[in-house]
C-alpha positions in Angstrom: -25.9 -1.9 34.1 -23.0 -0.5 32.0 -23.7 0.8 28.6 -22.2 -0.9 25.5 -19.8 0.8 23.1 -21.1 4.0 21.5 -21.1 3.0 17.9 -22.5 6.5 16.9 -18.9 7.8 17.5 -17.7 5.6 14.7 -20.3 6.7 12.2 -18.6 10.0 11.2 -15.3 8.1 10.7 -16.9 5.4 8.6 -18.6 8.0 6.5 -15.3 9.9 6.1 -13.5 6.8 4.9 -16.3 5.9 2.5 -16.4 9.4 1.1 -12.6 9.5 0.7 -12.7 6.2 -1.2 -15.4 7.5 -3.5 -13.5 10.7 -4.1 -10.4 8.8 -5.3 -12.5 6.5 -7.4 -14.2 9.3 -9.3 -11.8 9.5 -12.3 -11.9 5.7 -12.8 -15.7 5.6 -12.5 -16.0 8.5 -14.9 -13.7 6.6 -17.3 -16.0 3.6 -17.0 -13.1 1.2 -16.5 -9.9 1.1 -14.4 -7.0 2.9 -16.1 -4.7 0.8 -18.2 -1.0 1.2 -19.1 1.1 -0.4 -21.8 2.5 -2.8 -19.2 -0.7 -3.8 -17.6 -1.2 -6.8 -19.9 2.3 -8.0 -19.2 1.7 -8.1 -15.5 -1.6 -9.9 -15.9 -0.1 -12.5 -18.3 2.3 -13.7 -15.7 -0.5 -15.4 -13.9 -1.7 -17.3 -17.0 1.0 -18.1 -19.6 3.6 -19.8 -17.4 6.5 -17.5 -18.3 8.4 -14.7 -16.6 9.0 -11.3 -18.0 11.8 -8.9 -16.9 10.5 -6.1 -14.7 6.9 -7.5 -14.7 6.3 -8.8 -11.2 4.3 -12.1 -11.0 3.2 -10.9 -7.5 1.3 -8.0 -8.9 0.1 -10.2 -11.8 -1.5 -12.6 -9.3 -3.2 -9.6 -7.6 -4.6 -8.5 -11.0 -5.8 -12.1 -11.7 -7.4 -12.4 -8.3 -9.4 -9.2 -8.8 -10.2 -9.5 -12.5 -13.9 -10.0 -12.0 -15.9 -7.9 -12.5 -13.8 -5.8 -14.8 -10.8 -5.5 -12.4 -12.8 -3.2 -10.1 -11.9 -5.2 -6.9 -8.2 -4.4 -7.6 -8.9 -0.6 -7.9 -11.1 -0.5 -4.9 -8.5 -2.3 -2.9 -5.8 0.1 -4.0 -7.9 3.1 -3.2 -8.9 1.6 0.2 -5.2 1.0 1.1 -4.4 4.5 0.1 -7.0 6.0 2.3 -6.0 3.7 5.2 -2.3 4.7 5.0 -3.2 8.4 4.8 -5.5 8.0 7.8 -2.8 6.4 9.8 -0.4 9.3 9.0 -3.0 11.8 10.2 -3.6 9.7 13.3 0.0 9.5 14.4 0.3 13.3 14.1 -2.8 13.8 16.3 -5.1 14.7 13.5 -7.1 11.4 13.3 -10.0 12.7 15.5 -11.2 15.0 12.8 -13.0 13.0 10.0 -13.5 16.1 7.9 -9.7 16.5 7.7 -9.3 13.2 6.0 -12.0 14.1 3.4 -10.4 17.5 2.9 -6.9 16.0 2.4 -8.2 13.3 -0.1 -10.3 16.0 -1.9 -7.1 18.2 -2.3 -5.1 15.2 -3.5 -7.8 14.2 -5.9 -8.0 17.7 -7.5 -4.4 18.8 -7.3 -2.3 15.6 -7.8 -2.2 12.4 -9.9 -3.1 10.2 -7.0 -6.6 9.2 -8.2 -5.1 8.2 -11.5 -2.4 6.1 -9.9 -4.8 4.5 -7.5 -7.2 3.8 -10.3 -4.6 2.3 -12.6 -3.9 -1.4 -13.0 -0.2 -0.9 -12.3 2.0 -1.3 -9.1 3.3 2.3 -9.3 0.9 3.5 -6.6 2.7 1.4 -4.0 6.0 3.1 -4.4 4.7 6.1 -2.5 2.5 4.2 -0.2 5.3 1.9 0.9 7.6 4.9 1.8 4.8 6.2 4.1 4.3 2.7 5.5 8.1 2.4 6.1 8.1 5.7 8.0 5.1 4.5 10.1 6.8 1.2 10.9 10.2 2.8 11.6 9.1 5.7 13.9 5.5 5.2 14.9 4.8 1.5 15.3 4.1 1.8 19.0 1.0 3.8 18.2 -0.6 1.0 16.3 -2.2 -2.2 17.3 -0.8 -5.6 16.3 -3.0 -6.0 13.2 -2.2 -2.5 11.9 1.6 -3.3 12.2 1.1 -6.5 10.4 -0.9 -4.7 7.7 1.9 -2.2 7.2 4.6 -4.9 7.0 2.4 -6.7 4.5 2.0 -3.5 2.4 5.8 -2.9 2.4 6.5 -6.5 1.4 3.9 -6.4 -1.4 5.2 -3.1 -2.7 8.8 -4.4 -2.6 7.8 -7.6 -4.5 5.7 -5.6 -7.0 8.5 -3.6 -8.6 12.3 -3.7 -8.4 12.6 0.1 -8.4 10.4 0.2 -5.3 12.5 -2.4 -3.6 15.6 -0.5 -4.4 14.2 2.7 -2.9 13.0 1.0 0.3 16.3 -0.8 0.7 18.2 2.5 0.4 15.9 4.0 3.0 16.4 1.2 5.4 20.2 1.2 5.0 20.2 4.9 5.6 18.0 4.4 8.7 20.4 1.7 10.0 23.3 4.1 9.6 21.4 6.8 11.4 20.6 4.4 14.2 24.3 4.1 15.0 24.6 7.8 15.7 21.1 8.6 16.9 19.6 5.4 18.5 17.0 7.4 20.4 15.6 8.8 17.1 15.8 5.7 15.0 14.6 2.8 17.2 16.0 -0.7 16.8 12.5 -2.2 16.9 11.5 -0.1 14.0 14.5 -1.1 12.0 13.7 -4.8 12.7 10.2 -4.4 11.4 11.2 -2.6 8.3 14.0 -5.2 7.6 11.5 -8.0 8.1 9.1 -6.4 5.6 11.9 -6.2 3.0 13.0 -9.8 3.6 9.4 -11.0 3.2 9.1 -8.9 0.0 12.4 -10.3 -1.4 11.2 -13.8 -0.7 7.7 -13.3 -2.1 8.9 -12.5 -5.6 10.9 -15.7 -6.3 8.2 -17.7 -4.7 5.6 -16.2 -7.0 8.0 -16.8 -10.0 8.3 -20.4 -8.9 4.6 -20.7 -8.9 4.4 -19.3 -12.4 7.4 -20.9 -14.1 8.4 -23.8 -11.8 11.8 -22.3 -11.1 13.3 -19.8 -8.6 14.2 -16.6 -10.4 
């Protein structure tokens, strides 16, 4: 009789992910509450007062509203988990995913030496500017190394980031246009399938924002 899957092999990876998430959460936990910024309330208000505000995405406002109990911790945990997931995918596509301690070491260094834990623990969409660029890279050059659900997750991440802040959308659009130009000269380096996926993500993000605005204010804007 054949043996079933060896789940013990997954234990170190699960432990590494859990540890990485906790490391990024340390500053917010120490603070006793997710970090706030002046604009946080303006994003959250979009889901409740029926009005729109320039530069304050209703998409991110709905995300805040959905995770407001208890004390917005679901939002922060989700942001941190997505951060760890994207970084783990980057390690994996470069042949470093088999070493769980490497993920913990990377997250520990980023926690100590960068502002990443503060961005991930803040109730603002700024975190997704950087994550979406990494996700765009993975979709453009490495999508064949992922399963279907991972590709869908990366597309959703890019779409959410694009809808969460206009500046992020502008950066992503500039990168995709540059990649499209590079494809003309180096089609073997910049694959057409990767361009199609990234373009789809931006189209979805561009459609998501006016859809959310319509849900808030009853008009496309």
